[in-house]
C-alpha positions in Angstrom: 11.2 22.9 -27.9 9.5 24.4 -30.8 6.9 21.6 -30.4 6.4 22.1 -26.7 6.0 26.2 -27.1 3.4 25.0 -29.7 1.7 22.9 -27.6 1.8 25.7 -25.0 0.3 28.1 -27.3 -2.6 26.0 -27.8 -3.5 25.5 -24.7 -7.1 26.1 -23.5 -8.9 26.4 -20.3 -8.0 27.4 -17.0 -4.6 26.7 -15.5 -4.8 24.6 -12.2 -2.0 22.8 -10.4 -4.2 19.8 -11.7 -4.4 20.7 -15.5 -0.9 21.9 -15.5 0.7 18.4 -14.2 -1.6 16.6 -16.8 -0.1 18.6 -19.8 3.6 17.7 -18.4 2.5 14.1 -18.1 1.1 14.5 -22.0 4.9 15.2 -23.2 7.2 12.7 -24.5 10.7 13.7 -22.9 12.5 11.6 -25.4 11.3 14.1 -27.9 13.1 17.3 -26.4 16.0 18.4 -28.1 17.1 21.1 -25.7 21.3 21.6 -25.9 21.0 24.0 -28.5 18.2 26.4 -26.1 20.5 26.3 -23.0 21.8 29.3 -21.7 25.1 29.6 -19.8 25.3 31.1 -16.5 26.1 35.2 -16.5 28.6 34.6 -13.3 30.0 31.9 -11.9 28.0 30.0 -9.2 24.8 31.1 -10.9 22.3 29.1 -13.4 21.6 29.9 -16.8 18.0 30.7 -17.7 16.0 30.6 -21.2 12.7 31.7 -21.0 10.3 29.8 -23.7 7.0 31.0 -23.0 5.0 33.3 -20.9 1.8 33.2 -21.6 -0.6 31.4 -20.7 2.0 29.9 -18.5 5.5 30.2 -18.1 8.1 27.6 -19.3 11.3 28.2 -18.5 14.7 25.9 -19.4 17.6 25.9 -16.5 21.2 25.1 -17.1 22.3 24.1 -13.5 26.4 23.6 -13.6 28.0 21.3 -11.2 27.4 21.8 -7.6 25.0 24.9 -8.3 21.8 25.9 -6.5 19.4 28.5 -6.1 19.4 30.5 -3.3 16.5 29.3 -0.4 13.5 31.1 -1.8 9.6 31.7 -1.0 7.1 30.7 -3.8 4.2 33.7 -2.9 1.3 33.8 -5.2 2.8 31.0 -8.1 2.8 27.3 -8.5 4.2 25.0 -10.8 6.1 22.1 -11.4 9.9 21.4 -12.4 10.5 18.3 -14.6 14.0 17.2 -14.6 15.5 16.4 -17.8 18.8 15.6 -17.2 21.2 14.6 -14.1 19.7 15.2 -10.7 18.5 18.3 -8.6 17.9 17.9 -4.7 14.5 19.7 -4.0 14.9 21.2 -0.1 12.2 22.6 1.9 12.2 24.8 4.9 10.0 26.4 7.3 10.3 29.9 8.6 8.3 30.8 12.1 9.6 33.9 14.0 13.3 34.4 13.7 14.1 30.4 13.0 14.7 28.8 9.4 15.0 25.4 9.6 15.6 22.7 7.0 13.1 20.5 7.2 13.8 17.6 4.4 14.7 17.1 0.9 14.2 14.7 -2.1 16.1 13.7 -4.7 14.8 14.3 -8.4 16.6 12.2 -11.4 15.8 12.2 -14.9 12.1 11.8 -15.9 11.3 13.1 -12.1 8.8 15.8 -11.7 9.0 18.5 -8.5 5.9 19.8 -7.5 6.3 23.8 -6.5 2.9 24.4 -4.4 2.2 27.9 -3.7 3.7 29.3 -0.5 6.6 27.2 -0.2 10.1 27.8 0.9 12.8 26.2 -1.0 15.8 25.7 -2.8 16.9 23.4 -5.9 20.7 22.0 -5.7 22.9 20.3 -8.2 24.4 18.1 -5.7 26.5 16.4 -8.5 29.7 16.8 -10.4 27.9 17.1 -13.3 25.3 19.4 -15.0 21.6 19.1 -14.7 18.9 20.5 -17.0 15.6 20.9 -16.1 12.4 22.6 -17.4 10.1 24.7 -15.1 6.1 25.4 -15.4 4.8 28.6 -13.7 1.6 30.3 -13.1 1.5 32.7 -13.1 4.5 33.7 -15.3 7.6 34.8 -13.1 8.0 37.9 -15.5 10.1 39.6 -12.9 11.7 38.4 -9.8 10.7 41.7 -8.4 9.4 41.1 -4.5 10.4 37.4 -4.4 12.1 37.1 -0.8 15.5 35.2 -0.8 17.0 33.8 2.6 20.7 33.9 2.9 21.8 30.8 5.2 25.3 31.9 6.2 24.4 35.5 7.3 21.1 35.3 8.3 19.8 37.9 6.1 16.4 37.8 4.2 16.8 39.8 0.8 13.8 41.0 -1.6 14.9 41.0 -5.4 14.3 44.1 -7.3 13.2 44.0 -11.0 16.7 43.9 -12.1 17.3 40.5 -10.7 18.2 37.9 -13.5 17.9 34.8 -11.3 16.8 33.7 -7.7 20.4 33.3 -6.4 22.5 35.5 -3.7 24.6 37.9 -5.0 26.0 41.4 -4.7 25.4 42.6 -8.3 24.5 46.1 -7.8 20.4 46.7 -7.9 19.7 42.5 -7.7 18.2 43.4 -4.3 15.8 46.5 -3.4 15.8 45.5 0.6 18.0 43.6 2.7 17.2 42.8 6.5 20.2 41.9 7.8 20.7 39.3 10.7 16.8 38.2 10.4 16.8 34.9 11.2 18.7 31.5 13.1 19.3 28.9 10.6 19.2 25.2 12.2 20.9 22.9 9.4 19.0 19.4 8.5 22.0 17.9 10.2 21.5 19.9 13.3 17.8 19.0 13.1 18.4 15.7 13.0 21.6 15.2 15.2 20.1 12.5 17.4 19.5 10.2 14.3 22.5 8.3 12.3 20.5 7.9 9.1 17.6 9.6 7.6 15.3 8.5 4.5 15.5 10.4 1.6 13.3 9.9 -1.2 14.6 9.6 -4.9 11.9 10.4 -7.7 11.7 8.3 -9.8 13.4 5.1 -8.7 16.5 5.0 -10.7 17.7 1.9 -12.7 19.7 -1.0 -11.3 23.1 0.3 -12.5 22.8 3.8 -10.8 21.6 2.5 -7.8 25.0 0.5 -7.6 26.8 3.5 -8.5 24.9 5.2 -5.7 26.0 2.6 -2.9 29.5 2.5 -4.5 29.6 6.5 -4.1 28.1 6.1 -0.5 30.1 3.3 1.0 33.3 4.8 -0.5 32.7 8.6 1.2 32.5 6.8 4.7 35.6 4.0 3.6 38.0 5.1 6.0 35.7 5.8 9.0 33.8 2.7 8.4 35.1 0.6 10.8 35.3 3.1 13.6 31.2 3.5 12.7 31.0 0.0 13.5 32.5 0.0 16.7 31.5 3.4 18.1 27.8 3.1 17.4 26.6 0.9 20.5 23.5 -1.0 19.1 24.9 -1.5 15.9 28.4 -2.8 17.3 26.0 -5.6 19.4 24.1 -6.3 16.4 27.1 -6.8 14.0 28.8 -9.1 16.6 25.9 -11.4 17.6 25.8 -12.1 13.7 29.4 -12.5 13.3 29.1 -14.9 16.7 26.5 -17.2 14.6 28.1 -17.3 11.6 31.4 -18.7 13.1 29.6 -20.8 15.4 28.2 -22.4 12.4 31.2 -22.6 10.2 33.3 -23.9 13.3 30.7 -26.6 13.8 31.7 -28.1 10.3 34.2 -30.6 10.0 36.5 -28.5 7.9 36.3 -25.4 5.8 38.6 -24.3 3.1 37.2 -21.2 1.2 34.6 -18.7 2.7 33.6 -15.6 -0.1 32.4 -12.7 1.4 30.2 -10.5 -0.7 30.2 -7.0 0.1 33.6 -7.8 2.4 34.0 -4.1 2.8 37.2 -3.3 4.7 37.3 -7.4 5.6 37.6 -6.4 9.3 34.3 -8.8 10.0 35.4 -11.5 7.7 38.6 -11.5 9.6 36.8 -11.9 13.0 34.4 -14.4 11.7 37.2 -16.7 10.6 39.3 -16.3 13.7 36.5 -17.1 16.0 35.2 -19.8 13.8 39.2 -21.4 14.5 38.8 -22.8 10.8 42.0 -21.7 8.8 39.8 -21.2 5.6 41.0 -18.6 2.7 39.2 -15.5 2.7 37.6 -14.2 -0.8 36.2 -11.0 -1.3 34.1 -9.1 -3.2 33.0 -5.3 -3.1 32.1 -2.4 -5.8 34.2 0.3 -3.6 37.7 0.9 -4.9 38.5 2.3 -1.2 37.2 -0.7 0.6 38.6 -3.0 -1.6 42.1 -1.5 -1.2 41.6 -1.8 2.6 40.7 -4.9 2.8 43.7 -6.2 0.1 46.1 -4.5 2.9 44.7 -6.6 5.4 45.5 -10.1 3.5 42.2 -10.8 1.3 41.7 -12.2 -1.9 39.4 -9.4 -3.0 37.6 -8.5 -6.2 37.0 -5.1 -6.9 33.5 -5.6 -8.8 29.9 -6.4 -9.0 28.7 -9.4 -7.7 25.4 -9.9 -10.0 27.2 -8.5 -13.2 31.2 -8.8 -12.5 33.4 -11.4 -14.2 33.8 -15.1 -13.0 36.0 -15.7 -9.9 38.5 -18.0 -10.4 37.8 -20.0 -6.7 37.0 -23.8 -6.1 33.8 -24.5 -4.7 32.8 -22.9 -1.9 32.2 -24.2 1.6 29.8 -21.3 2.7 29.3 -17.7 1.1 28.3 -14.6 3.1 26.7 -11.6 2.1 26.0 -9.5 5.6 24.4 -6.5 5.7 24.3 -5.8 2.2 21.7 -7.9 0.4 19.2 -5.4 0.7 21.5 -3.0 -1.4 20.4 -4.8 -4.5 18.3 -2.8 -6.7 15.2 -4.8 -7.3 13.7 -8.3 -7.1 15.3 -9.3 -10.5 18.8 -8.7 -9.3 18.2 -10.4 -6.3 17.3 -13.5 -7.7 20.4 -13.3 -10.1 22.3 -12.8 -6.8 21.0 -15.7 -5.3 21.3 -18.0 -8.4 25.4 -17.0 -8.4 25.5 -17.9 -5.0 23.9 -21.4 -5.4 26.4 -21.8 -8.6 29.4 -20.7 -6.9 28.8 -23.3 -3.4 29.7 -26.8 -3.1 26.7 -28.9 -2.4 25.7 -28.7 0.7 27.7 -24.9 1.1 26.0 -23.0 3.5 24.7 -19.2 2.4 24.6 -16.5 5.4 22.7 -13.3 5.1 21.1 -11.0 7.1 17.9 -8.6 6.2 15.9 -5.6 7.6 12.4 -6.7 8.5 9.6 -4.9 6.8 7.4 -5.9 10.1 10.2 -4.7 12.7 8.4 -1.6 14.3 11.8 -0.5 15.8 13.0 0.4 12.2 12.1 2.0 9.5 9.7 -0.8 7.7 6.7 0.6 8.7 7.6 4.2 7.8 9.1 2.7 4.5 5.4 1.1 4.0 3.4 4.4 4.8 5.7 6.5 2.4 4.9 3.8 -0.2 1.3 4.2 0.1 1.0 7.7 0.9 3.3 9.1 -1.6 2.2 6.4 -4.4 6.1 5.6 -4.8 4.7 2.3 -6.7 4.2 5.1 -9.4 7.7 5.8 -9.1 9.2 2.4 -9.6 9.4 1.3 -6.2 8.8 -2.1 -5.0 7.3 -2.2 -1.6 9.8 -2.1 1.3 12.4 0.2 -1.0 14.3 2.5 1.2 16.9 5.2 0.1 19.0 7.2 2.8 22.1 8.9 3.8 24.2 9.0 6.8 23.4 12.5 9.0 25.6 15.4 7.8 27.3 13.0 4.7 26.0 13.8 0.9 26.1 10.4 -0.8 22.4 8.8 -1.0 22.1 4.9 -0.6 19.5 2.2 -1.4 18.1 -0.8 1.0 15.6 -2.9 0.5 13.5 -4.0 3.4 11.9 -7.8 3.3 9.1 -9.7 4.5 9.8 -13.1 6.2 7.9 -14.7 3.0 9.7 -12.7 0.5 13.3 -13.7 2.0 12.3 -17.6 2.0 10.4 -17.7 -1.2 13.5 -16.2 -2.9 15.7 -18.7 -1.3 13.7 -21.9 -2.1 13.1 -20.9 -5.7 16.5 -20.9 -6.1 17.5 -24.5 -4.8 18.3 -23.5 -1.1 17.0 -25.3 2.3 16.3 -23.2 5.2 19.1 -24.2 7.8 17.6 -21.6 10.4 16.4 -18.1 10.9 17.4 -15.9 13.7 15.7 -12.7 14.6 18.1 -10.0 16.1 17.4 -7.0 17.6 18.7 -3.8 15.9 17.2 -0.3 17.0 15.5 -1.7 20.2 17.3 -5.0 22.2 20.7 -4.7 20.0 22.4 -7.9 19.4 19.7 -9.9 21.7 17.8 -12.9 19.8 14.0 -11.8 19.8 10.9 -13.8 18.8 10.1 -12.6 15.5 10.8 -10.0 12.8 8.2 -7.7 13.9 11.1 -6.8 16.9 14.3 -7.6 14.8 16.1 -7.6 11.9 16.4 -11.7 10.4 19.4 -13.3 9.9 19.1 -16.8 7.8 21.3 -19.2 7.5 20.5 -21.4 4.4 22.0 -24.7 2.7 22.4 -25.4 -1.0 20.5 -28.5 -1.4 22.8 -31.5 -2.2 
């Protein structure tokens, strides 16, 4: 921290949004020893601030306990950046118009992420996890006092103007904290309400986390909804029709084989789909399953499936005979990057018997009825390649829930090359409508998801 203070003291020239970012980009986060500089919050539910410098710009270290966030506040007359040193922070944007305050969108920033805070923005920072977060803030001009800063209380619809006695940008009842409060000044519309017509929403995560972290995020996402997951399949008509078509196709291929003894379902979930496919195939094979969610594995085990609670790529060896078929349905895209997907396909190849079948379905990057084109726009317009993203990467959450998951959208060429490079030959690729014409076989990957049947070369 002393080195950062020294570099700030040596600053030459004007402070602009661009020059401030260039300064931060020149710092090495691995050299920052901040532990002894952290300040504990003055009260429960608040955060701790340690001011390091005020000239020529402010640098402040902030300690965010688990679940703590700032109030919704207006940055007026200043700009800056927030650099994540530890943990996660959600940067949540709001729009205030007349008597309405609308929660418009959010971006999650993880270690190493840099949050831009332009002048005039209304936002809040929130630690969404059960672990602490630490961030380093740079502002110009310095926030020498919170005097005059406007806060928005979402519960009461009040707007408060902080006094020069306020120690943090948080909404609290400490005497002297506000110099003025306007009650019932706005009506709040949450992000979930604003997007109530959407089952899922895209959420950028900056920078893209490491594969192990993505695996943890996906596990938490599916565990959060494990006991309602089957309900979601049955009660979203488009998804139900899509899943039914995929399952029917898998069952038909399996049913056409002379005899099937063992099938492995990767990302088996609750086991409902695997059991349904077996019943439709009329083949009395043994179902083996793999899943990263503890809760889903417990449900599948109760349903009589031989379940291994582990990651497919990095998990232990599974003691099974060479398999007749492996399914990787609605889940292959959750693998974090090309390297991980290569390893997954190689392991599938190793567990299959010669001539064994591999079934997987993929979201298409070219499907105009899905997120693919929007994902490409975000990738290009937000320069997500600089944040570690591959073209087609998407982070998302279920509307109204907290956890964020990852999925990759594929081109046809990308998918088929991946299989061919690892010893598989294409049996058939079907395109199936999802958001539009759900469950119907469509003419190309521009109108639906890709369902692929591949065979291990003999």
